[in-house]
N, CA and C atoms of all chains as a GROMACS GRO file, in nm:
protein
  633
    1MET      N    1   7.980   2.989   1.559
    1MET     CA    2   7.814   2.922   1.534
    1MET      C    3   7.833   2.828   1.391
    2MET      N    4   7.703   2.722   1.474
    2MET     CA    5   7.680   2.628   1.359
    2MET      C    6   7.597   2.670   1.226
    3PRO      N    7   7.615   2.594   1.102
    3PRO     CA    8   7.552   2.676   0.987
    3PRO      C    9   7.406   2.619   1.021
    4SER      N   10   7.338   2.673   0.922
    4SER     CA   11   7.161   2.666   0.954
    4SER      C   12   7.129   2.506   0.913
    5VAL      N   13   7.211   2.517   0.794
    5VAL     CA   14   7.173   2.334   0.762
    5VAL      C   15   7.168   2.244   0.877
    6LEU      N   16   7.288   2.232   0.896
    6LEU     CA   17   7.325   2.168   1.067
    6LEU      C   18   7.258   2.164   1.138
    7ILE      N   19   7.206   2.289   1.165
    7ILE     CA   20   7.074   2.274   1.309
    7ILE      C   21   6.956   2.206   1.248
    8ASP      N   22   6.932   2.250   1.092
    8ASP     CA   23   6.798   2.207   1.061
    8ASP      C   24   6.803   2.032   1.044
    9GLY      N   25   6.888   2.017   1.011
    9GLY     CA   26   6.928   1.856   0.990
    9GLY      C   27   6.919   1.784   1.127
   10LEU      N   28   6.963   1.803   1.232
   10LEU     CA   29   7.003   1.778   1.392
   10LEU      C   30   6.832   1.786   1.419
   11SER      N   31   6.787   1.904   1.415
   11SER     CA   32   6.624   1.922   1.433
   11SER      C   33   6.503   1.802   1.394
   12TRP      N   34   6.557   1.788   1.252
   12TRP     CA   35   6.487   1.681   1.203
   12TRP      C   36   6.498   1.538   1.274
   13VAL      N   37   6.632   1.516   1.289
   13VAL     CA   38   6.656   1.382   1.363
   13VAL      C   39   6.582   1.390   1.438
   14LEU      N   40   6.618   1.476   1.574
   14LEU     CA   41   6.526   1.502   1.725
   14LEU      C   42   6.401   1.487   1.710
   15LEU      N   43   6.306   1.570   1.608
   15LEU     CA   44   6.181   1.578   1.618
   15LEU      C   45   6.124   1.418   1.530
   16ILE      N   46   6.208   1.362   1.471
   16ILE     CA   47   6.144   1.249   1.412
   16ILE      C   48   6.173   1.139   1.505
   17ALA      N   49   6.296   1.147   1.590
   17ALA     CA   50   6.296   1.048   1.687
   17ALA      C   51   6.184   1.049   1.802
   18GLY      N   52   6.178   1.175   1.876
   18GLY     CA   53   6.088   1.187   1.937
   18GLY      C   54   5.962   1.156   1.888
   19GLY      N   55   5.920   1.193   1.805
   19GLY     CA   56   5.772   1.143   1.745
   19GLY      C   57   5.788   0.955   1.756
   20PHE      N   58   5.888   0.907   1.706
   20PHE     CA   59   5.884   0.761   1.705
   20PHE      C   60   5.890   0.707   1.858
   21PHE      N   61   5.931   0.770   1.942
   21PHE     CA   62   5.951   0.731   2.057
   21PHE      C   63   5.796   0.742   2.142
   22CYS      N   64   5.724   0.857   2.128
   22CYS     CA   65   5.604   0.891   2.146
   22CYS      C   66   5.501   0.765   2.093
   23VAL      N   67   5.519   0.719   1.973
   23VAL     CA   68   5.434   0.642   1.912
   23VAL      C   69   5.485   0.516   1.968
   24VAL      N   70   5.580   0.495   2.025
   24VAL     CA   71   5.620   0.375   2.059
   24VAL      C   72   5.545   0.348   2.198
   25GLY      N   73   5.588   0.450   2.282
   25GLY     CA   74   5.502   0.451   2.417
   25GLY      C   75   5.331   0.397   2.426
   26ALA      N   76   5.288   0.447   2.310
   26ALA     CA   77   5.164   0.479   2.317
   26ALA      C   78   5.115   0.309   2.265
   27VAL      N   79   5.236   0.256   2.179
   27VAL     CA   80   5.208   0.111   2.144
   27VAL      C   81   5.194   0.002   2.231
   28GLY      N   82   5.308   0.066   2.335
   28GLY     CA   83   5.326  -0.021   2.466
   28GLY      C   84   5.202  -0.008   2.542
   29MET      N   85   5.123   0.140   2.556
   29MET     CA   86   5.033   0.168   2.681
   29MET      C   87   4.918   0.049   2.578
   30LEU      N   88   4.918   0.048   2.455
   30LEU     CA   89   4.825  -0.048   2.426
   30LEU      C   90   4.800  -0.182   2.458
   31ARG      N   91   4.953  -0.242   2.444
   31ARG     CA   92   4.962  -0.382   2.458
   31ARG      C   93   5.001  -0.442   2.562
   32MET      N   94   5.083  -0.360   2.666
   32MET     CA   95   5.089  -0.418   2.787
   32MET      C   96   4.948  -0.481   2.859
   33PRO      N   97   5.012  -0.586   2.951
   33PRO     CA   98   4.849  -0.653   3.000
   33PRO      C   99   4.816  -0.591   3.165
   34ASP      N  100   4.903  -0.507   3.202
   34ASP     CA  101   4.815  -0.431   3.319
   34ASP      C  102   4.860  -0.311   3.397
   35VAL      N  103   4.820  -0.226   3.475
   35VAL     CA  104   4.866  -0.095   3.474
   35VAL      C  105   5.005  -0.034   3.526
   36PHE      N  106   5.075  -0.195   3.614
   36PHE     CA  107   5.190  -0.149   3.638
   36PHE      C  108   5.306  -0.166   3.501
   37THR      N  109   5.250  -0.274   3.408
   37THR     CA  110   5.336  -0.278   3.273
   37THR      C  111   5.319  -0.151   3.196
   38ARG      N  112   5.179  -0.087   3.220
   38ARG     CA  113   5.170   0.004   3.116
   38ARG      C  114   5.224   0.144   3.173
   39MET      N  115   5.239   0.196   3.301
   39MET     CA  116   5.346   0.284   3.345
   39MET      C  117   5.454   0.281   3.272
   40HIS      N  118   5.529   0.170   3.290
   40HIS     CA  119   5.658   0.180   3.249
   40HIS      C  120   5.647   0.213   3.050
   41ALA      N  121   5.558   0.186   3.009
   41ALA     CA  122   5.566   0.216   2.857
   41ALA      C  123   5.519   0.363   2.860
   42SER      N  124   5.405   0.390   2.936
   42SER     CA  125   5.404   0.573   2.937
   42SER      C  126   5.488   0.634   2.954
   43SER      N  127   5.623   0.585   3.049
   43SER     CA  128   5.721   0.646   3.070
   43SER      C  129   5.806   0.676   2.946
   44VAL      N  130   5.809   0.591   2.847
   44VAL     CA  131   5.858   0.616   2.730
   44VAL      C  132   5.849   0.730   2.668
   45THR      N  133   5.712   0.772   2.656
   45THR     CA  134   5.659   0.866   2.596
   45THR      C  135   5.684   1.025   2.706
   46GLU      N  136   5.667   0.988   2.809
   46GLU     CA  137   5.702   1.119   2.875
   46GLU      C  138   5.860   1.134   2.894
   47THR      N  139   5.951   1.040   2.879
   47THR     CA  140   6.062   1.108   2.883
   47THR      C  141   6.152   1.117   2.811
   48LEU      N  142   6.151   1.004   2.720
   48LEU     CA  143   6.255   1.025   2.594
   48LEU      C  144   6.179   1.090   2.471
   49GLY      N  145   6.049   1.072   2.448
   49GLY     CA  146   5.992   1.143   2.350
   49GLY      C  147   5.978   1.283   2.379
   50ALA      N  148   5.942   1.314   2.496
   50ALA     CA  149   5.885   1.433   2.506
   50ALA      C  150   6.029   1.548   2.516
   51GLY      N  151   6.149   1.460   2.590
   51GLY     CA  152   6.278   1.566   2.583
   51GLY      C  153   6.316   1.550   2.456
   52LEU      N  154   6.328   1.466   2.385
   52LEU     CA  155   6.372   1.457   2.209
   52LEU      C  156   6.293   1.544   2.121
   53ILE      N  157   6.187   1.571   2.139
   53ILE     CA  158   6.069   1.671   2.078
   53ILE      C  159   6.120   1.796   2.137
   54LEU      N  160   6.139   1.810   2.239
   54LEU     CA  161   6.147   1.959   2.312
   54LEU      C  162   6.292   1.995   2.285
   55ILE      N  163   6.382   1.908   2.255
   55ILE     CA  164   6.473   1.975   2.211
   55ILE      C  165   6.524   2.043   2.081
   56GLY      N  166   6.463   1.923   2.011
   56GLY     CA  167   6.441   1.956   1.883
   56GLY      C  168   6.385   2.093   1.848
   57LEU      N  169   6.291   2.133   1.920
   57LEU     CA  170   6.206   2.229   1.919
   57LEU      C  171   6.316   2.407   1.956
   58MET      N  172   6.394   2.352   2.122
   58MET     CA  173   6.461   2.456   2.129
   58MET      C  174   6.564   2.465   2.023
   59LEU      N  175   6.636   2.373   1.926
   59LEU     CA  176   6.723   2.393   1.852
   59LEU      C  177   6.658   2.502   1.709
   60GLN      N  178   6.544   2.504   1.714
   60GLN     CA  179   6.451   2.555   1.598
   60GLN      C  180   6.469   2.720   1.661
   61ALA      N  181   6.464   2.730   1.794
   61ALA     CA  182   6.399   2.849   1.839
   61ALA      C  183   6.521   2.950   1.854
   62GLY      N  184   6.616   2.902   1.870
   62GLY     CA  185   6.737   2.962   1.895
   62GLY      C  186   6.771   3.013   2.067
   63LEU      N  187   6.863   3.154   2.071
   63LEU     CA  188   6.820   3.164   2.221
   63LEU      C  189   6.731   3.298   2.224
   64SER      N  190   6.641   3.278   2.302
   64SER     CA  191   6.523   3.359   2.303
   64SER      C  192   6.426   3.357   2.394
   65LEU      N  193   6.322   3.375   2.427
   65LEU     CA  194   6.260   3.343   2.555
   65LEU      C  195   6.128   3.216   2.520
   66VAL      N  196   6.134   3.183   2.406
   66VAL     CA  197   6.077   3.056   2.364
   66VAL      C  198   6.162   2.931   2.436
   67THR      N  199   6.311   2.970   2.383
   67THR     CA  200   6.379   2.863   2.426
   67THR      C  201   6.364   2.804   2.595
   68VAL      N  202   6.352   2.925   2.671
   68VAL     CA  203   6.324   2.914   2.816
   68VAL      C  204   6.212   2.858   2.873
   69LYS      N  205   6.079   2.894   2.756
   69LYS     CA  206   5.985   2.877   2.789
   69LYS      C  207   5.946   2.700   2.781
   70LEU      N  208   6.042   2.676   2.673
   70LEU     CA  209   6.042   2.503   2.635
   70LEU      C  210   6.116   2.434   2.743
   71LEU      N  211   6.250   2.514   2.811
   71LEU     CA  212   6.301   2.471   2.927
   71LEU      C  213   6.190   2.439   3.028
   72ILE      N  214   6.118   2.546   3.057
   72ILE     CA  215   6.051   2.534   3.194
   72ILE      C  216   5.924   2.410   3.152
   73LEU      N  217   5.873   2.388   3.023
   73LEU     CA  218   5.828   2.279   3.015
   73LEU      C  219   5.851   2.147   3.000
   74GLY      N  220   5.982   2.123   2.969
   74GLY     CA  221   6.068   2.008   3.007
   74GLY      C  222   6.072   1.985   3.141
   75VAL      N  223   6.136   2.085   3.216
   75VAL     CA  224   6.152   2.081   3.353
   75VAL      C  225   6.008   2.039   3.423
   76LEU      N  226   5.900   2.093   3.374
   76LEU     CA  227   5.758   2.046   3.412
   76LEU      C  228   5.736   1.889   3.418
   77ILE      N  229   5.738   1.869   3.290
   77ILE     CA  230   5.686   1.716   3.254
   77ILE      C  231   5.793   1.643   3.327
   78PHE      N  232   5.949   1.658   3.331
   78PHE     CA  233   6.027   1.549   3.383
   78PHE      C  234   5.987   1.553   3.560
   79ILE      N  235   5.941   1.661   3.622
   79ILE     CA  236   5.889   1.618   3.745
   79ILE      C  237   5.795   1.580   3.770
   80ALA      N  238   5.669   1.644   3.680
   80ALA     CA  239   5.496   1.624   3.715
   80ALA      C  240   5.484   1.475   3.683
   81GLY      N  241   5.572   1.403   3.555
   81GLY     CA  242   5.535   1.298   3.508
   81GLY      C  243   5.577   1.184   3.641
   82PRO      N  244   5.694   1.173   3.657
   82PRO     CA  245   5.707   1.049   3.771
   82PRO      C  246   5.653   1.040   3.881
   83THR      N  247   5.615   1.168   3.905
   83THR     CA  248   5.529   1.196   4.058
   83THR      C  249   5.416   1.152   4.048
   84ALA      N  250   5.350   1.198   3.906
   84ALA     CA  251   5.185   1.126   3.900
   84ALA      C  252   5.184   0.985   3.871
   85THR      N  253   5.275   0.940   3.787
   85THR     CA  254   5.314   0.776   3.799
   85THR      C  255   5.337   0.708   3.930
   86TYR      N  256   5.398   0.757   4.035
   86TYR     CA  257   5.406   0.755   4.151
   86TYR      C  258   5.312   0.702   4.237
   87ALA      N  259   5.234   0.839   4.224
   87ALA     CA  260   5.124   0.841   4.308
   87ALA      C  261   5.015   0.723   4.258
   88ILE      N  262   5.001   0.704   4.107
   88ILE     CA  263   4.901   0.625   4.049
   88ILE      C  264   4.938   0.474   4.098
   89ALA      N  265   5.055   0.450   4.128
   89ALA     CA  266   5.121   0.303   4.157
   89ALA      C  267   5.083   0.262   4.297
   90HIS      N  268   5.139   0.397   4.384
   90HIS     CA  269   5.113   0.376   4.561
   90HIS      C  270   4.950   0.347   4.560
   91VAL      N  271   4.832   0.444   4.487
   91VAL     CA  272   4.740   0.407   4.543
   91VAL      C  273   4.653   0.304   4.468
   92ALA      N  274   4.710   0.272   4.342
   92ALA     CA  275   4.688   0.134   4.285
   92ALA      C  276   4.725  -0.006   4.395
   93MET      N  277   4.822   0.004   4.422
   93MET     CA  278   4.879  -0.107   4.538
   93MET      C  279   4.762  -0.116   4.632
   94LEU      N  280   4.747   0.041   4.698
   94LEU     CA  281   4.662   0.059   4.832
   94LEU      C  282   4.557   0.019   4.813
   95ARG      N  283   4.470  -0.001   4.696
   95ARG     CA  284   4.362  -0.050   4.690
   95ARG      C  285   4.334  -0.197   4.630
   96GLY      N  286   4.488  -0.265   4.640
   96GLY     CA  287   4.457  -0.404   4.609
   96GLY      C  288   4.480  -0.468   4.467
   97LEU      N  289   4.531  -0.387   4.396
   97LEU     CA  290   4.583  -0.458   4.268
   97LEU      C  291   4.704  -0.501   4.261
   98LYS      N  292   4.676  -0.602   4.204
   98LYS     CA  293   4.837  -0.688   4.227
   98LYS      C  294   4.869  -0.718   4.062
   99PRO      N  295   5.011  -0.654   4.065
   99PRO     CA  296   5.076  -0.679   3.905
   99PRO      C  297   5.055  -0.816   3.860
  100VAL      N  298   5.042  -0.824   3.743
  100VAL     CA  299   4.982  -0.959   3.665
  100VAL      C  300   5.127  -1.047   3.626
  101LEU      N  301   5.225  -0.996   3.623
  101LEU     CA  302   5.363  -1.041   3.603
  101LEU      C  303   5.456  -1.093   3.710
  102GLN      N  304   5.421  -1.074   3.828
  102GLN     CA  305   5.450  -1.096   3.967
  102GLN      C  306   5.479  -1.269   3.965
  103HIS      N  307   5.604  -1.306   3.997
  103HIS     CA  308   5.579  -1.444   4.042
  103HIS      C  309   5.709  -1.471   4.194
  104ASP      N  310   5.658  -1.564   4.232
  104ASP     CA  311   5.710  -1.610   4.344
  104ASP      C  312   5.880  -1.598   4.343
  105ARG      N  313   5.964  -1.503   4.388
  105ARG     CA  314   6.104  -1.515   4.374
  105ARG      C  315   6.166  -1.624   4.462
  106SER      N  316   6.079  -1.707   4.571
  106SER     CA  317   6.155  -1.784   4.682
  106SER      C  318   6.157  -1.907   4.566
  107GLN      N  319   6.070  -1.958   4.511
  107GLN     CA  320   6.092  -2.072   4.444
  107GLN      C  321   6.207  -2.051   4.308
  108ASP      N  322   6.264  -1.926   4.270
  108ASP     CA  323   6.345  -1.935   4.148
  108ASP      C  324   6.494  -2.011   4.186
  109ARG      N  325   6.510  -1.991   4.322
  109ARG     CA  326   6.642  -2.041   4.377
  109ARG      C  327   6.660  -2.203   4.366
  110SER      N  328   6.502  -2.295   4.390
  110SER     CA  329   6.545  -2.438   4.348
  110SER      C  330   6.589  -2.426   4.204
  111VAL      N  331   6.566  -2.399   4.111
  111VAL     CA  332   6.566  -2.430   3.966
  111VAL      C  333   6.749  -2.429   3.950
  112MET      N  334   6.009   2.368   0.808
  112MET     CA  335   5.856   2.356   0.847
  112MET      C  336   5.818   2.241   0.849
  113SER      N  337   5.862   2.145   0.743
  113SER     CA  338   5.767   2.033   0.731
  113SER      C  339   5.792   1.951   0.858
  114MET      N  340   5.955   1.966   0.892
  114MET     CA  341   5.964   1.898   1.033
  114MET      C  342   5.872   1.891   1.124
  115PHE      N  343   5.840   2.006   1.126
  115PHE     CA  344   5.695   2.030   1.270
  115PHE      C  345   5.572   1.966   1.223
  116VAL      N  346   5.548   1.937   1.097
  116VAL     CA  347   5.419   1.857   1.054
  116VAL      C  348   5.438   1.718   1.098
  117ALA      N  349   5.588   1.681   1.066
  117ALA     CA  350   5.608   1.553   1.061
  117ALA      C  351   5.554   1.479   1.244
  118ALA      N  352   5.636   1.596   1.315
  118ALA     CA  353   5.621   1.590   1.444
  118ALA      C  354   5.492   1.600   1.489
  119THR      N  355   5.414   1.664   1.459
  119THR     CA  356   5.263   1.704   1.500
  119THR      C  357   5.193   1.509   1.441
  120LEU      N  358   5.228   1.513   1.296
  120LEU     CA  359   5.125   1.371   1.304
  120LEU      C  360   5.197   1.256   1.380
  121ALA      N  361   5.321   1.224   1.402
  121ALA     CA  362   5.359   1.144   1.545
  121ALA      C  363   5.264   1.155   1.654
  122LEU      N  364   5.263   1.269   1.676
  122LEU     CA  365   5.194   1.268   1.844
  122LEU      C  366   5.039   1.284   1.785
  123LEU      N  367   4.970   1.319   1.705
  123LEU     CA  368   4.845   1.294   1.681
  123LEU      C  369   4.837   1.132   1.671
  124MET      N  370   4.900   1.018   1.602
  124MET     CA  371   4.908   0.904   1.630
  124MET      C  372   4.910   0.848   1.740
  125THR      N  373   4.976   0.907   1.842
  125THR     CA  374   5.019   0.870   1.971
  125THR      C  375   4.882   0.887   2.029
  126LEU      N  376   4.817   0.983   2.016
  126LEU     CA  377   4.694   1.032   2.118
  126LEU      C  378   4.579   0.948   2.024
  127VAL      N  379   4.550   0.930   1.921
  127VAL     CA  380   4.472   0.826   1.876
  127VAL      C  381   4.486   0.692   1.963
  128LEU      N  382   4.617   0.647   1.992
  128LEU     CA  383   4.625   0.526   2.043
  128LEU      C  384   4.612   0.547   2.193
  129MET      N  385   4.660   0.612   2.275
  129MET     CA  386   4.601   0.644   2.394
  129MET      C  387   4.467   0.634   2.428
  130ILE      N  388   4.370   0.731   2.294
  130ILE     CA  389   4.248   0.725   2.318
  130ILE      C  390   4.204   0.610   2.329
  131ILE      N  391   4.223   0.519   2.263
  131ILE     CA  392   4.143   0.374   2.232
  131ILE      C  393   4.197   0.311   2.417
  132ARG      N  394   4.309   0.322   2.422
  132ARG     CA  395   4.329   0.237   2.586
  132ARG      C  396   4.232   0.318   2.650
  133LEU      N  397   4.236   0.448   2.687
  133LEU     CA  398   4.173   0.509   2.784
  133LEU      C  399   3.975   0.467   2.757
  134ILE      N  400   3.950   0.428   2.655
  134ILE     CA  401   3.809   0.394   2.615
  134ILE      C  402   3.793   0.239   2.710
  135LEU      N  403   3.945   0.172   2.618
  135LEU     CA  404   3.952   0.001   2.698
  135LEU      C  405   3.968  -0.004   2.825
  136GLY      N  406   4.038   0.094   2.895
  136GLY     CA  407   4.089   0.084   3.031
  136GLY      C  408   4.017   0.023   3.125
  137PRO      N  409   4.039  -0.136   3.165
  137PRO     CA  410   3.940  -0.197   3.251
  137PRO      C  411   3.920  -0.102   3.397
  138THR      N  412   4.077  -0.044   3.457
  138THR     CA  413   4.068  -0.002   3.559
  138THR      C  414   4.049   0.154   3.583
  139VAL      N  415   4.012   0.188   3.677
  139VAL     CA  416   4.024   0.329   3.697
  139VAL      C  417   4.188   0.404   3.701
  140PHE      N  418   4.265   0.326   3.724
  140PHE     CA  419   4.414   0.368   3.722
  140PHE      C  420   4.470   0.390   3.589
  141ASP      N  421   4.472   0.260   3.522
  141ASP     CA  422   4.448   0.272   3.362
  141ASP      C  423   4.396   0.389   3.297
  142ARG      N  424   4.289   0.434   3.329
  142ARG     CA  425   4.262   0.567   3.295
  142ARG      C  426   4.277   0.736   3.322
  143LEU      N  427   4.354   0.685   3.451
  143LEU     CA  428   4.407   0.804   3.518
  143LEU      C  429   4.574   0.814   3.441
  144GLN      N  430   4.611   0.694   3.439
  144GLN     CA  431   4.768   0.701   3.375
  144GLN      C  432   4.757   0.763   3.260
  145THR      N  433   4.647   0.682   3.187
  145THR     CA  434   4.676   0.718   2.994
  145THR      C  435   4.623   0.893   3.011
  146ALA      N  436   4.503   0.928   3.095
  146ALA     CA  437   4.488   1.072   3.108
  146ALA      C  438   4.593   1.171   3.130
  147ASN      N  439   4.684   1.110   3.224
  147ASN     CA  440   4.835   1.172   3.228
  147ASN      C  441   4.890   1.188   3.130
  148SER      N  442   4.900   1.081   3.054
  148SER     CA  443   4.978   1.075   2.936
  148SER      C  444   4.941   1.169   2.848
  149ILE      N  445   4.794   1.166   2.811
  149ILE     CA  446   4.730   1.245   2.723
  149ILE      C  447   4.748   1.350   2.757
  150GLY      N  448   4.777   1.443   2.864
  150GLY     CA  449   4.813   1.565   2.886
  150GLY      C  450   4.931   1.614   2.883
  151THR      N  451   5.040   1.495   2.864
  151THR     CA  452   5.196   1.532   2.843
  151THR      C  453   5.167   1.546   2.694
  152VAL      N  454   5.084   1.455   2.609
  152VAL     CA  455   5.108   1.474   2.482
  152VAL      C  456   5.048   1.599   2.409
  153SER      N  457   4.949   1.615   2.474
  153SER     CA  458   4.899   1.758   2.457
  153SER      C  459   4.994   1.851   2.439
  154MET      N  460   5.038   1.865   2.546
  154MET     CA  461   5.150   1.960   2.601
  154MET      C  462   5.236   1.987   2.493
  155LEU      N  463   5.304   1.878   2.437
  155LEU     CA  464   5.370   1.842   2.359
  155LEU      C  465   5.319   1.920   2.213
  156LEU      N  466   5.242   1.870   2.191
  156LEU     CA  467   5.158   1.890   2.017
  156LEU      C  468   5.103   2.052   2.028
  157LEU      N  469   5.068   2.114   2.179
  157LEU     CA  470   5.081   2.258   2.149
  157LEU      C  471   5.154   2.335   2.162
  158ALA      N  472   5.312   2.258   2.171
  158ALA     CA  473   5.425   2.320   2.167
  158ALA      C  474   5.443   2.325   2.018
  159VAL      N  475   5.434   2.175   1.964
  159VAL     CA  476   5.490   2.189   1.826
  159VAL      C  477   5.389   2.248   1.691
  160VAL      N  478   5.263   2.246   1.762
  160VAL     CA  479   5.163   2.378   1.681
  160VAL      C  480   5.169   2.522   1.657
  161GLY      N  481   5.218   2.543   1.794
  161GLY     CA  482   5.275   2.686   1.796
  161GLY      C  483   5.397   2.689   1.692
  162PHE      N  484   5.478   2.608   1.662
  162PHE     CA  485   5.585   2.632   1.596
  162PHE      C  486   5.547   2.593   1.434
  163VAL      N  487   5.435   2.531   1.413
  163VAL     CA  488   5.425   2.540   1.267
  163VAL      C  489   5.301   2.621   1.269
  164ARG      N  490   5.245   2.714   1.323
  164ARG     CA  491   5.194   2.823   1.286
  164ARG      C  492   5.240   2.953   1.304
  165GLY      N  493   5.394   2.917   1.326
  165GLY     CA  494   5.455   3.048   1.358
  165GLY      C  495   5.423   3.132   1.495
  166ARG      N  496   5.364   3.079   1.610
  166ARG     CA  497   5.318   3.177   1.686
  166ARG      C  498   5.336   3.102   1.811
  167PRO      N  499   5.471   3.116   1.873
  167PRO     CA  500   5.531   3.044   2.007
  167PRO      C  501   5.460   3.090   2.126
  168GLU      N  502   5.356   3.178   2.105
  168GLU     CA  503   5.297   3.235   2.222
  168GLU      C  504   5.190   3.063   2.267
  169PHE      N  505   5.177   2.973   2.196
  169PHE     CA  506   5.143   2.882   2.240
  169PHE      C  507   5.182   2.786   2.358
  170LEU      N  508   5.296   2.833   2.358
  170LEU     CA  509   5.341   2.785   2.454
  170LEU      C  510   5.317   2.783   2.588
  171ASP      N  511   5.264   2.913   2.618
  171ASP     CA  512   5.197   2.938   2.741
  171ASP      C  513   5.088   2.869   2.777
  172LEU      N  514   5.023   2.824   2.664
  172LEU     CA  515   4.877   2.725   2.721
  172LEU      C  516   4.939   2.614   2.738
  173ALA      N  517   5.035   2.561   2.659
  173ALA     CA  518   5.116   2.424   2.700
  173ALA      C  519   5.150   2.427   2.834
  174LEU      N  520   5.205   2.544   2.878
  174LEU     CA  521   5.245   2.540   3.064
  174LEU      C  522   5.118   2.538   3.123
  175VAL      N  523   4.988   2.628   3.111
  175VAL     CA  524   4.894   2.577   3.161
  175VAL      C  525   4.843   2.457   3.184
  176TYR      N  526   4.816   2.391   3.057
  176TYR     CA  527   4.776   2.253   3.033
  176TYR      C  528   4.887   2.167   3.127
  177GLY      N  529   4.995   2.158   3.152
  177GLY     CA  530   5.043   2.071   3.234
  177GLY      C  531   5.054   2.099   3.360
  178LEU      N  532   5.037   2.256   3.432
  178LEU     CA  533   5.011   2.262   3.569
  178LEU      C  534   4.877   2.189   3.589
  179LEU      N  535   4.740   2.218   3.478
  179LEU     CA  536   4.613   2.167   3.532
  179LEU      C  537   4.638   2.011   3.534
  180ASN      N  538   4.743   1.953   3.431
  180ASN     CA  539   4.721   1.807   3.466
  180ASN      C  540   4.796   1.743   3.603
  181ILE      N  541   4.890   1.802   3.618
  181ILE     CA  542   4.955   1.720   3.751
  181ILE      C  543   4.832   1.723   3.867
  182ILE      N  544   4.805   1.864   3.845
  182ILE     CA  545   4.700   1.888   3.971
  182ILE      C  546   4.568   1.773   3.970
  183GLY      N  547   4.524   1.810   3.897
  183GLY     CA  548   4.407   1.710   3.858
  183GLY      C  549   4.403   1.579   3.881
  184THR      N  550   4.549   1.537   3.809
  184THR     CA  551   4.576   1.378   3.857
  184THR      C  552   4.597   1.356   4.002
  185ILE      N  553   4.667   1.453   4.073
  185ILE     CA  554   4.690   1.412   4.227
  185ILE      C  555   4.552   1.432   4.293
  186ALA      N  556   4.437   1.536   4.246
  186ALA     CA  557   4.342   1.581   4.316
  186ALA      C  558   4.257   1.407   4.314
  187VAL      N  559   4.242   1.350   4.161
  187VAL     CA  560   4.147   1.232   4.172
  187VAL      C  561   4.265   1.132   4.243
  188LEU      N  562   4.360   1.128   4.275
  188LEU     CA  563   4.416   1.003   4.342
  188LEU      C  564   4.400   1.048   4.467
  189LYS      N  565   4.387   1.144   4.522
  189LYS     CA  566   4.353   1.152   4.658
  189LYS      C  567   4.228   1.123   4.702
  190PHE      N  568   4.114   1.162   4.598
  190PHE     CA  569   3.998   1.083   4.619
  190PHE      C  570   4.011   0.963   4.607
  191PHE      N  571   4.065   0.902   4.543
  191PHE     CA  572   4.081   0.736   4.586
  191PHE      C  573   4.124   0.706   4.692
  192LYS      N  574   4.217   0.758   4.741
  192LYS     CA  575   4.300   0.707   4.816
  192LYS      C  576   4.231   0.738   4.985
  193TYR      N  577   4.182   0.887   4.981
  193TYR     CA  578   4.090   0.904   5.113
  193TYR      C  579   3.941   0.924   5.134
  194SER      N  580   3.886   0.918   5.026
  194SER     CA  581   3.750   0.886   4.969
  194SER      C  582   3.686   1.044   5.004
  195ASP      N  583   3.793   1.158   5.026
  195ASP     CA  584   3.749   1.250   5.057
  195ASP      C  585   3.865   1.400   5.004
  196LEU      N  586   3.838   1.459   4.939
  196LEU     CA  587   3.926   1.596   4.914
  196LEU      C  588   3.987   1.661   4.983
  197GLY      N  589   3.882   1.684   5.104
  197GLY     CA  590   3.950   1.805   5.202
  197GLY      C  591   4.021   1.738   5.316
  198ASP      N  592   4.064   1.604   5.302
  198ASP     CA  593   4.112   1.546   5.412
  198ASP      C  594   4.282   1.574   5.409
  199ASP      N  595   4.320   1.580   5.540
  199ASP     CA  596   4.456   1.644   5.540
  199ASP      C  597   4.588   1.536   5.515
  200GLY      N  598   4.507   1.439   5.526
  200GLY     CA  599   4.631   1.307   5.512
  200GLY      C  600   4.699   1.286   5.625
  201LYS      N  601   4.645   1.323   5.743
  201LYS     CA  602   4.713   1.229   5.893
  201LYS      C  603   4.630   1.124   5.918
  202ARG      N  604   4.539   1.119   5.909
  202ARG     CA  605   4.477   0.972   5.932
  202ARG      C  606   4.517   0.822   5.843
  203THR      N  607   4.465   0.744   5.857
  203THR     CA  608   4.528   0.641   5.794
  203THR      C  609   4.383   0.582   5.669
  204PRO      N  610   4.425   0.598   5.574
  204PRO     CA  611   4.335   0.555   5.455
  204PRO      C  612   4.233   0.432   5.511
  205PRO      N  613   4.087   0.430   5.452
  205PRO     CA  614   4.008   0.369   5.493
  205PRO      C  615   4.059   0.233   5.422
  206THR      N  616   3.996   0.161   5.526
  206THR     CA  617   4.052  -0.017   5.445
  206THR      C  618   3.962  -0.038   5.320
  207THR      N  619   4.057  -0.111   5.234
  207THR     CA  620   4.006  -0.106   5.131
  207THR      C  621   4.013  -0.285   5.094
  208ARG      N  622   3.943  -0.304   4.977
  208ARG     CA  623   3.954  -0.452   4.931
  208ARG      C  624   4.058  -0.536   4.882
  209SER      N  625   4.176  -0.497   4.957
  209SER     CA  626   4.306  -0.568   4.978
  209SER      C  627   4.320  -0.678   5.025
  210SER      N  628   4.333  -0.783   4.989
  210SER     CA  629   4.343  -0.934   5.064
  210SER      C  630   4.440  -0.921   5.140
  211SER      N  631   4.535  -0.828   5.140
  211SER     CA  632   4.679  -0.899   5.235
  211SER      C  633   4.609  -0.847   5.402
   0.00000   0.00000   0.00000
């Protein structure tokens, strides 16, 4: 069994890193130019930030029902987030939104 | 204890930034994407606040938030795709202002 100081330190690192990546994703959502690039930024929050924070909480909870609930929460976030993002991208393309940063690939070869 | 407070502050800062994008967002899809992310962050916030208060029962609320979040997002998107929530999805979507 690991000493509790080690678990606390690891939990500190994971929680701080998770919070950092959440803020990074939010800053990206604020500064990216259009919907499709903002999806890329929000996926940072939804995968890396959420995953690190949940693992940090699991280390603090130990082996109990709370850990199982945190695991279910993580699975829910990891399945529902990309599904919703895919659906948003699909409907946005269907509604005629064009990515701002797209460029004509056929003209790259002549350079 | 204080590590949970630090994570809570980071998540609150994330929420503030996302709410700014929610207000600014030029199209409805920006707002939907941001609302979905706010749902995810509020799930995390509920979990962390449960640990701060020493009451992990908040995790049940976080689970319900997550389920409502995905269902709400998909419902609004279905409305925007078919202009009808009761559509069975078999007919082709109505023509849009797509230029192609």
